[in-house]
DRENPA-3360 file (N, C-alpha, C; in nm, 2 decimals, always signed):
BEGIN
1 = MKTLVLGM = +15.01/+8.74/+20.73/+15.03/+8.61/+20.79/+15.16/+8.55/+20.73 ~ +15.25/+8.51/+20.82/+15.38/+8.46/+20.77/+15.36/+8.32/+20.71 ~ +15.39/+8.30/+20.58/+15.35/+8.18/+20.51/+15.48/+8.11/+20.45 ~ +15.48/+7.98/+20.46/+15.58/+7.90/+20.40/+15.52/+7.81/+20.29 ~ +15.57/+7.81/+20.17/+15.53/+7.72/+20.07/+15.65/+7.62/+20.06 ~ +15.62/+7.50/+20.09/+15.72/+7.40/+20.11/+15.71/+7.28/+20.01 ~ +15.81/+7.26/+19.93/+15.82/+7.15/+19.84/+15.89/+7.04/+19.90 ~ +15.82/+6.92/+19.91/+15.88/+6.80/+19.97/+15.92/+6.70/+19.87;
9 = GNTILCDD = +16.02/+6.63/+19.90/+16.06/+6.52/+19.81/+16.20/+6.51/+19.78 ~ +16.23/+6.43/+19.68/+16.37/+6.40/+19.64/+16.38/+6.39/+19.49 ~ +16.45/+6.49/+19.43/+16.45/+6.50/+19.29/+16.53/+6.40/+19.21 ~ +16.59/+6.31/+19.28/+16.66/+6.20/+19.21/+16.58/+6.07/+19.21 ~ +16.46/+6.07/+19.27/+16.37/+5.96/+19.27/+16.24/+5.98/+19.19 ~ +16.26/+5.99/+19.06/+16.15/+6.01/+18.96/+16.04/+6.10/+19.01 ~ +15.92/+6.05/+19.04/+15.81/+6.13/+19.07/+15.82/+6.19/+19.21 ~ +15.90/+6.14/+19.30/+15.91/+6.19/+19.43/+15.95/+6.34/+19.44;
17 = GVGIYVVR = +16.01/+6.39/+19.33/+16.05/+6.53/+19.33/+15.94/+6.63/+19.29 ~ +15.82/+6.58/+19.26/+15.72/+6.67/+19.21/+15.69/+6.79/+19.30 ~ +15.69/+6.77/+19.43/+15.67/+6.88/+19.52/+15.77/+6.99/+19.51 ~ +15.89/+6.96/+19.49/+16.00/+7.05/+19.47/+15.98/+7.12/+19.34 ~ +15.95/+7.05/+19.23/+15.93/+7.11/+19.10/+15.82/+7.21/+19.10 ~ +15.71/+7.18/+19.17/+15.59/+7.27/+19.18/+15.63/+7.39/+19.25 ~ +15.69/+7.38/+19.36/+15.73/+7.50/+19.44/+15.83/+7.59/+19.37 ~ +15.92/+7.53/+19.30/+16.01/+7.61/+19.22/+15.94/+7.70/+19.12;
25 = EVADRFQQ = +15.84/+7.64/+19.06/+15.76/+7.72/+18.96/+15.68/+7.83/+19.03 ~ +15.62/+7.79/+19.14/+15.54/+7.89/+19.21/+15.63/+8.01/+19.26 ~ +15.74/+7.98/+19.31/+15.84/+8.08/+19.35/+15.87/+8.18/+19.24 ~ +15.88/+8.13/+19.12/+15.91/+8.21/+19.00/+15.80/+8.30/+18.97 ~ +15.67/+8.26/+19.00/+15.56/+8.34/+18.96/+15.49/+8.42/+19.07 ~ +15.53/+8.40/+19.19/+15.46/+8.47/+19.30/+15.56/+8.53/+19.40 ~ +15.54/+8.66/+19.43/+15.64/+8.72/+19.52/+15.55/+8.81/+19.62 ~ +15.58/+8.78/+19.74/+15.51/+8.86/+19.85/+15.60/+8.86/+19.97;
33 = EQVDFSEA = +15.61/+8.97/+20.04/+15.70/+8.98/+20.15/+15.68/+8.87/+20.26 ~ +15.56/+8.84/+20.29/+15.53/+8.75/+20.40/+15.53/+8.60/+20.35 ~ +15.57/+8.57/+20.23/+15.58/+8.43/+20.18/+15.72/+8.39/+20.15 ~ +15.76/+8.28/+20.22/+15.89/+8.21/+20.19/+15.87/+8.08/+20.12 ~ +15.97/+8.04/+20.04/+15.97/+7.92/+19.97/+16.08/+7.83/+20.02 ~ +16.06/+7.70/+20.03/+16.17/+7.62/+20.08/+16.15/+7.48/+20.02 ~ +16.25/+7.40/+20.03/+16.25/+7.26/+19.98/+16.30/+7.17/+20.10 ~ +16.24/+7.05/+20.11/+16.29/+6.96/+20.22/+16.26/+6.82/+20.18;
41 = SVGGLRIL = +16.34/+6.73/+20.24/+16.31/+6.59/+20.22/+16.32/+6.52/+20.36 ~ +16.25/+6.58/+20.45/+16.24/+6.53/+20.59/+16.10/+6.50/+20.63 ~ +16.09/+6.42/+20.74/+15.96/+6.39/+20.79/+15.97/+6.38/+20.94 ~ +15.86/+6.34/+21.00/+15.86/+6.32/+21.15/+15.89/+6.45/+21.22 ~ +15.96/+6.43/+21.33/+16.00/+6.55/+21.41/+16.09/+6.65/+21.34 ~ +16.16/+6.60/+21.24/+16.25/+6.69/+21.17/+16.18/+6.80/+21.09 ~ +16.05/+6.78/+21.06/+15.97/+6.88/+20.99/+15.95/+7.00/+21.07 ~ +15.95/+6.99/+21.20/+15.93/+7.10/+21.29/+16.03/+7.21/+21.27;
49 = DVIGGYER = +16.16/+7.16/+21.25/+16.26/+7.26/+21.22/+16.24/+7.34/+21.10 ~ +16.17/+7.29/+21.00/+16.14/+7.35/+20.87/+16.02/+7.45/+20.89 ~ +15.92/+7.40/+20.95/+15.79/+7.48/+20.95/+15.77/+7.57/+21.08 ~ +15.86/+7.55/+21.18/+15.84/+7.63/+21.30/+15.85/+7.78/+21.27 ~ +15.77/+7.85/+21.34/+15.77/+8.00/+21.32/+15.67/+8.05/+21.21 ~ +15.61/+7.96/+21.14/+15.52/+8.00/+21.04/+15.37/+7.98/+21.09 ~ +15.29/+8.08/+21.05/+15.15/+8.07/+21.08/+15.06/+8.00/+20.98 ~ +15.12/+7.98/+20.86/+15.05/+7.92/+20.75/+15.15/+7.84/+20.67;
57 = VIMVDAIQ = +15.12/+7.72/+20.63/+15.21/+7.63/+20.55/+15.12/+7.58/+20.44 ~ +15.18/+7.59/+20.32/+15.13/+7.52/+20.20/+15.24/+7.42/+20.16 ~ +15.21/+7.29/+20.18/+15.31/+7.19/+20.15/+15.27/+7.12/+20.03 ~ +15.37/+7.09/+19.94/+15.34/+7.02/+19.81/+15.42/+6.89/+19.82 ~ +15.36/+6.78/+19.80/+15.43/+6.65/+19.81/+15.36/+6.55/+19.72 ~ +15.44/+6.44/+19.69/+15.39/+6.32/+19.62/+15.31/+6.24/+19.72 ~ +15.21/+6.17/+19.66/+15.12/+6.08/+19.74/+15.09/+5.96/+19.65 ~ +15.08/+5.84/+19.72/+15.03/+5.72/+19.66/+14.92/+5.66/+19.74;
65 = TPDGEPGM = +14.80/+5.65/+19.68/+14.69/+5.60/+19.75/+14.63/+5.48/+19.67 ~ +14.56/+5.39/+19.74/+14.51/+5.27/+19.67/+14.41/+5.30/+19.56 ~ +14.33/+5.41/+19.57/+14.24/+5.45/+19.47/+14.28/+5.56/+19.38 ~ +14.40/+5.61/+19.40/+14.45/+5.72/+19.32/+14.50/+5.68/+19.18 ~ +14.48/+5.78/+19.09/+14.54/+5.77/+18.96/+14.65/+5.86/+18.94 ~ +14.77/+5.82/+18.89/+14.88/+5.91/+18.87/+14.83/+6.04/+18.79 ~ +14.88/+6.15/+18.85/+14.84/+6.28/+18.79/+14.73/+6.35/+18.87 ~ +14.66/+6.28/+18.95/+14.55/+6.35/+19.03/+14.61/+6.45/+19.13;
73 = VRRLSPQD = +14.55/+6.56/+19.14/+14.60/+6.66/+19.24/+14.49/+6.68/+19.34 ~ +14.53/+6.67/+19.47/+14.43/+6.68/+19.58/+14.47/+6.79/+19.68 ~ +14.37/+6.85/+19.74/+14.39/+6.94/+19.85/+14.36/+6.87/+19.98 ~ +14.46/+6.86/+20.06/+14.44/+6.78/+20.19/+14.48/+6.86/+20.31 ~ +14.47/+6.80/+20.43/+14.52/+6.87/+20.55/+14.59/+6.76/+20.63 ~ +14.66/+6.80/+20.73/+14.73/+6.70/+20.82/+14.64/+6.59/+20.87 ~ +14.51/+6.63/+20.90/+14.41/+6.54/+20.95/+14.38/+6.42/+20.86 ~ +14.42/+6.44/+20.73/+14.39/+6.33/+20.63/+14.49/+6.22/+20.63;
81 = FRLSLHAG = +14.60/+6.24/+20.72/+14.71/+6.14/+20.72/+14.72/+6.07/+20.85 ~ +14.75/+5.94/+20.85/+14.78/+5.86/+20.97/+14.92/+5.81/+20.97 ~ +14.97/+5.77/+20.85/+15.10/+5.70/+20.85/+15.19/+5.78/+20.75 ~ +15.32/+5.76/+20.76/+15.42/+5.81/+20.67/+15.50/+5.70/+20.62 ~ +15.50/+5.69/+20.49/+15.58/+5.58/+20.42/+15.73/+5.59/+20.45 ~ +15.78/+5.71/+20.45/+15.92/+5.74/+20.47/+15.96/+5.78/+20.61 ~ +15.91/+5.73/+20.71/+15.95/+5.77/+20.85/+16.09/+5.72/+20.87 ~ +16.16/+5.80/+20.95/+16.30/+5.77/+20.97/+16.33/+5.64/+21.05;
89 = SSHDLSLR = +16.23/+5.61/+21.14/+16.24/+5.48/+21.21/+16.10/+5.45/+21.26 ~ +16.09/+5.34/+21.32/+15.96/+5.30/+21.38/+15.92/+5.39/+21.50 ~ +16.01/+5.46/+21.55/+15.99/+5.55/+21.66/+15.96/+5.69/+21.62 ~ +15.96/+5.72/+21.49/+15.93/+5.85/+21.43/+15.78/+5.88/+21.44 ~ +15.75/+6.01/+21.44/+15.61/+6.05/+21.44/+15.55/+6.08/+21.31 ~ +15.42/+6.07/+21.29/+15.35/+6.11/+21.17/+15.35/+6.26/+21.17 ~ +15.31/+6.32/+21.06/+15.29/+6.47/+21.05/+15.20/+6.51/+21.16 ~ +15.08/+6.45/+21.17/+14.99/+6.49/+21.28/+15.05/+6.48/+21.41;
97 = GSLALGRG = +15.12/+6.38/+21.44/+15.18/+6.36/+21.57/+15.29/+6.47/+21.60 ~ +15.37/+6.50/+21.50/+15.47/+6.60/+21.51/+15.41/+6.74/+21.53 ~ +15.31/+6.77/+21.46/+15.24/+6.90/+21.48/+15.18/+6.91/+21.62 ~ +15.12/+6.80/+21.67/+15.06/+6.80/+21.81/+15.18/+6.82/+21.91 ~ +15.29/+6.75/+21.89/+15.40/+6.76/+21.99/+15.45/+6.91/+21.99 ~ +15.48/+6.96/+21.87/+15.53/+7.09/+21.85/+15.44/+7.20/+21.91 ~ +15.31/+7.18/+21.89/+15.21/+7.28/+21.95/+15.21/+7.26/+22.10 ~ +15.22/+7.14/+22.15/+15.23/+7.12/+22.29/+15.35/+7.18/+22.36;
105 = MGMTLPDD = +15.46/+7.19/+22.28/+15.58/+7.25/+22.33/+15.58/+7.40/+22.32 ~ +15.47/+7.46/+22.26/+15.46/+7.60/+22.25/+15.52/+7.66/+22.13 ~ +15.55/+7.57/+22.03/+15.61/+7.63/+21.90/+15.50/+7.70/+21.82 ~ +15.54/+7.80/+21.75/+15.45/+7.87/+21.66/+15.44/+7.78/+21.53 ~ +15.32/+7.73/+21.52/+15.29/+7.64/+21.40/+15.15/+7.67/+21.35 ~ +15.12/+7.65/+21.23/+14.99/+7.67/+21.18/+14.89/+7.58/+21.24 ~ +14.77/+7.63/+21.26/+14.66/+7.54/+21.30/+14.62/+7.46/+21.17 ~ +14.53/+7.36/+21.19/+14.49/+7.27/+21.08/+14.42/+7.35/+20.97;
113 = ENFVIVAV = +14.35/+7.46/+21.00/+14.29/+7.54/+20.89/+14.39/+7.61/+20.80 ~ +14.51/+7.64/+20.86/+14.62/+7.71/+20.79/+14.73/+7.62/+20.75 ~ +14.71/+7.49/+20.74/+14.81/+7.39/+20.69/+14.74/+7.32/+20.58 ~ +14.78/+7.35/+20.46/+14.72/+7.29/+20.33/+14.83/+7.20/+20.27 ~ +14.79/+7.09/+20.23/+14.88/+7.00/+20.16/+14.82/+6.98/+20.02 ~ +14.90/+7.02/+19.92/+14.87/+6.99/+19.78/+14.95/+6.86/+19.74 ~ +14.87/+6.76/+19.72/+14.93/+6.62/+19.70/+14.90/+6.58/+19.56 ~ +15.01/+6.54/+19.49/+15.01/+6.49/+19.36/+15.02/+6.34/+19.36;
121 = EVEDIWTF = +14.92/+6.27/+19.31/+14.92/+6.13/+19.30/+15.03/+6.09/+19.20 ~ +15.12/+6.00/+19.24/+15.24/+5.97/+19.16/+15.24/+5.82/+19.13 ~ +15.33/+5.79/+19.03/+15.34/+5.65/+18.98/+15.46/+5.58/+19.03 ~ +15.58/+5.65/+19.03/+15.71/+5.59/+19.05/+15.79/+5.67/+19.14 ~ +15.81/+5.63/+19.27/+15.90/+5.70/+19.36/+16.02/+5.62/+19.40 ~ +16.04/+5.51/+19.33/+16.15/+5.42/+19.36/+16.27/+5.42/+19.26 ~ +16.24/+5.46/+19.14/+16.34/+5.45/+19.03/+16.43/+5.58/+19.04 ~ +16.56/+5.56/+19.03/+16.65/+5.67/+19.02/+16.63/+5.74/+18.89;
129 = GEVCTSAV = +16.61/+5.87/+18.89/+16.59/+5.95/+18.77/+16.54/+6.09/+18.81 ~ +16.58/+6.18/+18.73/+16.54/+6.32/+18.76/+16.43/+6.37/+18.67 ~ +16.35/+6.28/+18.61/+16.24/+6.32/+18.53/+16.12/+6.24/+18.58 ~ +16.01/+6.32/+18.60/+15.88/+6.26/+18.64/+15.82/+6.18/+18.53 ~ +15.73/+6.09/+18.57/+15.65/+6.01/+18.47/+15.56/+6.11/+18.40 ~ +15.51/+6.07/+18.28/+15.43/+6.17/+18.20/+15.31/+6.22/+18.27 ~ +15.23/+6.13/+18.34/+15.11/+6.18/+18.41/+15.14/+6.28/+18.52 ~ +15.26/+6.27/+18.58/+15.29/+6.36/+18.69/+15.34/+6.49/+18.62;
137 = VEAIPRAV = +15.42/+6.48/+18.51/+15.46/+6.61/+18.44/+15.34/+6.69/+18.40 ~ +15.23/+6.62/+18.35/+15.11/+6.69/+18.31/+15.04/+6.75/+18.43 ~ +15.05/+6.69/+18.55/+14.98/+6.74/+18.67/+15.05/+6.87/+18.73 ~ +15.18/+6.89/+18.70/+15.25/+7.00/+18.76/+15.18/+7.13/+18.74 ~ +15.14/+7.17/+18.62/+15.07/+7.30/+18.60/+14.94/+7.31/+18.69 ~ +14.87/+7.20/+18.70/+14.75/+7.21/+18.79/+14.78/+7.22/+18.93 ~ +14.89/+7.16/+18.98/+14.93/+7.18/+19.12/+14.98/+7.32/+19.14 ~ +15.05/+7.37/+19.04/+15.10/+7.51/+19.05/+14.98/+7.61/+19.07;
145 = EMVLTELD = +14.88/+7.59/+18.99/+14.76/+7.68/+18.99/+14.69/+7.66/+19.13 ~ +14.69/+7.54/+19.18/+14.62/+7.52/+19.31/+14.70/+7.59/+19.42 ~ +14.83/+7.59/+19.42/+14.91/+7.66/+19.52/+14.89/+7.81/+19.50 ~ +14.89/+7.86/+19.38/+14.87/+8.00/+19.36/+14.74/+8.05/+19.40 ~ +14.64/+7.96/+19.38/+14.50/+8.00/+19.43/+14.50/+8.00/+19.59 ~ +14.57/+7.91/+19.65/+14.58/+7.91/+19.80/+14.65/+8.04/+19.84 ~ +14.76/+8.08/+19.78/+14.83/+8.20/+19.81/+14.74/+8.32/+19.79 ~ +14.67/+8.33/+19.68/+14.58/+8.44/+19.65/+14.48/+8.45/+19.76;
153 = AGANGASQ = +14.42/+8.34/+19.80/+14.32/+8.34/+19.90/+14.37/+8.39/+20.04 ~ +14.49/+8.37/+20.07/+14.55/+8.41/+20.19/+14.61/+8.55/+20.19 ~ +14.61/+8.61/+20.07/+14.69/+8.74/+20.06/+14.62/+8.85/+20.14 ~ +14.49/+8.84/+20.17/+14.42/+8.95/+20.25/+14.45/+9.09/+20.20 ~ +14.45/+9.10/+20.07/+14.47/+9.24/+20.01/+14.61/+9.29/+20.01 ~ +14.70/+9.21/+20.05/+14.84/+9.25/+20.05/+14.89/+9.25/+19.90 ~ +14.98/+9.34/+19.87/+15.03/+9.35/+19.73/+15.12/+9.23/+19.70 ~ +15.10/+9.17/+19.59/+15.19/+9.07/+19.54/+15.21/+9.08/+19.39;
161 = KRS = +15.31/+9.01/+19.35/+15.34/+9.01/+19.20/+15.32/+8.87/+19.16 ~ +15.24/+8.85/+19.06/+15.21/+8.72/+19.00/+15.22/+8.73/+18.85 ~ +15.32/+8.66/+18.79/+15.33/+8.67/+18.64/+15.29/+8.55/+18.57;
% end
């Protein structure tokens, strides 16, 4: 199954770069022909250009929720989201809306069962800086392991290298 592991965020906005840092580490540790790794800082309809053509997506991103504690790592799906904090405009679509539109246009996109979001609860996504807060730095290894577990679960016996 053609899989994309996608790190979302912006590495110059403190904790917002956590998705990219996680995916870089996963890419160093996991190699398989059917798995691609990428980084992006887009949302709404623009995400379709990144994920189109993949049957499976594992997205890693920063999240802030009212009940979350910085450093928590969660496994979510697109159905868990309604709004996007960083939409390009008030006319932009949410992740769920973008996926529905892309599927409606006949794009090859993962179904909800094959779209996993590894979300790291963050503290600071507004301060310019290339270093994550300490709770988020401590969460990176747990997020890496969660992504590797997802990749192993989807390997279906294909050979891979994991160091």
